[in-house]
C-alpha positions in Angstrom: -62.3 -175.1 -53.1 -63.1 -174.7 -48.8 -66.7 -175.2 -47.7 -68.7 -172.0 -45.8 -70.0 -173.0 -42.2 -73.1 -172.6 -43.2 -72.8 -174.7 -46.8 -71.7 -177.4 -44.5 -74.1 -177.4 -42.1 -76.7 -177.3 -44.7 -75.0 -180.2 -46.6 -74.8 -182.6 -43.3 -78.8 -181.5 -42.9 -79.6 -182.9 -46.0 -76.8 -185.5 -46.0 -79.1 -186.5 -42.8 -82.9 -186.3 -43.9 -81.3 -188.3 -47.1 -79.8 -191.2 -45.7 -83.3 -190.6 -43.1 -85.4 -190.6 -46.1 -83.5 -193.7 -47.4 -83.6 -195.8 -44.9 -87.8 -195.7 -44.5 -87.7 -195.8 -48.7 -86.2 -199.3 -48.6 -86.0 -201.2 -45.7 -89.3 -202.6 -46.4 -87.8 -203.8 -49.8 -84.7 -205.1 -48.2 -84.6 -209.3 -47.8 -84.8 -210.1 -44.9 -81.0 -212.0 -45.0 -80.1 -209.0 -45.9 -81.1 -206.7 -43.2 -78.6 -207.0 -40.7 -75.9 -205.2 -43.2 -78.5 -203.1 -44.6 -79.0 -201.7 -41.1 -75.2 -201.6 -40.1 -74.4 -199.6 -43.7 -76.9 -197.3 -42.4 -75.5 -196.8 -39.4 -72.0 -196.7 -40.1 -73.5 -193.6 -42.6 -75.4 -192.2 -39.8 -72.4 -192.6 -37.3 -70.1 -190.8 -39.8 -72.1 -187.9 -40.3 -72.2 -187.4 -36.9 -68.7 -187.8 -36.2 -68.7 -185.1 -38.7 -70.6 -182.7 -37.3 -69.1 -183.6 -34.1 -65.1 -182.6 -35.5 -66.2 -179.2 -37.1 -67.6 -178.7 -33.9 -64.3 -179.5 -32.0 -62.3 -177.2 -34.5 -64.7 -174.1 -34.0 -64.2 -174.3 -30.8 -60.6 -174.9 -30.8 -60.0 -171.6 -33.1 -62.3 -169.9 -30.6 -59.7 -171.0 -27.6 -56.9 -169.7 -30.2 -58.0 -166.6 -30.7 -58.9 -166.2 -26.9 -55.3 -167.1 -26.2 -53.3 -164.6 -28.8 -55.1 -162.0 -26.6 -53.1 -160.0 -25.0 -52.2 -160.2 -21.0 -54.5 -157.5 -19.9 -57.7 -158.3 -22.4 -57.1 -162.0 -21.3 -57.6 -160.9 -18.0 -60.4 -158.6 -18.8 -61.9 -161.6 -20.1 -61.7 -163.7 -17.1 -62.7 -161.2 -14.8 -65.7 -160.8 -16.8 -66.0 -164.5 -17.1 -66.4 -164.9 -13.5 -67.5 -162.0 -11.8 -70.6 -162.3 -13.9 -71.0 -165.8 -12.7 -73.7 -166.6 -10.6 -71.5 -169.2 -8.3 -69.6 -168.1 -5.3 -66.0 -168.1 -7.3 -62.7 -168.5 -4.3 -59.3 -169.1 -5.0 -57.8 -170.8 -1.9 -54.5 -171.1 -0.7 -53.2 -174.4 0.1 -53.9 -173.1 3.5 -57.5 -172.3 3.5 -56.2 -168.5 2.8 -58.5 -166.8 0.4 -56.6 -165.1 -2.8 -59.9 -164.0 -4.4 -63.4 -163.9 -4.2 -66.0 -163.0 -6.7 -68.8 -160.5 -5.7 -71.3 -163.2 -6.1 -70.4 -164.2 -2.4 -72.1 -160.2 -1.0 -75.6 -161.9 -2.0 -75.4 -165.0 -0.9 -73.4 -164.7 2.4 -73.2 -161.0 3.0 -69.8 -160.7 3.3 -67.8 -158.3 0.9 -65.6 -159.5 -1.6 -62.6 -157.6 0.3 -63.7 -158.9 3.7 -63.1 -162.2 3.0 -59.3 -161.7 1.2 -56.7 -162.9 3.5 -59.0 -164.8 5.7 -58.8 -168.3 6.4 -62.1 -169.8 5.1 -62.2 -173.0 6.9 -62.5 -170.9 10.2 -66.1 -170.3 8.4 -67.1 -173.5 8.1 -68.7 -175.3 10.6 -67.4 -177.4 13.0 -69.2 -180.4 12.6 -68.5 -180.6 8.3 -65.0 -178.8 8.7 -63.7 -182.7 8.7 -65.1 -183.6 5.2 -63.9 -180.5 4.0 -60.8 -181.1 5.0 -60.5 -185.0 3.8 -62.3 -183.8 0.5 -59.1 -180.5 -0.2 -57.0 -183.6 0.2 -58.6 -185.7 -2.3 -59.1 -182.6 -4.6 -54.7 -181.9 -3.9 -54.1 -186.1 -4.5 -56.1 -186.0 -8.0 -56.0 -182.6 -9.1 -57.6 -183.9 -12.9 -60.9 -184.7 -10.8 -63.3 -181.8 -8.9 -64.3 -182.5 -5.6 -67.8 -181.6 -4.7 -68.7 -181.5 -0.9 -71.5 -180.2 0.6 -71.4 -177.7 4.1 -72.5 -174.9 5.8 -70.5 -171.7 6.0 -71.2 -168.7 8.4 -73.4 -165.9 6.5 -72.1 -162.5 8.2 -74.9 -162.0 10.1 -73.8 -165.5 12.2 -76.7 -167.8 10.5 -75.3 -170.9 8.8 -76.2 -171.5 5.3 -75.9 -174.9 3.3 -73.1 -174.6 0.2 -72.3 -177.2 -2.0 -69.0 -176.5 -3.6 -67.4 -178.1 -6.3 -62.9 -177.4 -5.7 -60.3 -178.5 -8.3 -56.3 -177.9 -7.2 -54.7 -175.9 -9.8 -50.9 -177.8 -9.1 -48.3 -174.6 -10.6 -49.3 -172.4 -7.8 -51.0 -174.6 -5.8 -54.4 -173.1 -5.4 -57.6 -174.5 -5.1 -60.2 -172.9 -7.3 -63.8 -173.4 -5.7 -67.4 -172.6 -7.3 -70.5 -172.7 -4.7 -73.5 -172.3 -4.1 -76.1 -171.9 -1.7 -78.4 -175.4 -1.7 -81.9 -174.2 -2.2 -84.6 -176.4 -1.2 -86.6 -177.5 -3.7 -89.9 -175.3 -4.7 
């Protein structure tokens, strides 16, 4: 009969507790010559318990992803829209040429623009001219290695005309040829 998640958690906690207790109780009684083997066995048991807990966590995560992926398309889109629109970061989808395809609502309190004001506009035109060459190099690095997110810092024009320091993490999405960019203002430490 399979264990419930709570009974598995209870079992793991009990096993970890007993292992620690056993180690405390018998460490001093093990002859010095056998101590390395004793420590190795206890270490292996600890690793096995840790791996069991990680495996269970991975299985739970995979089940949540599978459940999400079974949602009908409209629900899945609503799920991702809610996630993006409620994220504290500014989430931008850029076409390969820099034109804004999507902008999250988080842009308004940070940079003064409504999302619709930026959609269709070229984001590179709003980056400070001194920072643009480095940003374009970062874009090419992201395109060259889609598996690796690229971080860059630059100044972006606020709707009021001031320059705001942003830190952005971009990843290139090969299929559609878009960049997904998460940005936030670089605030000075308090």
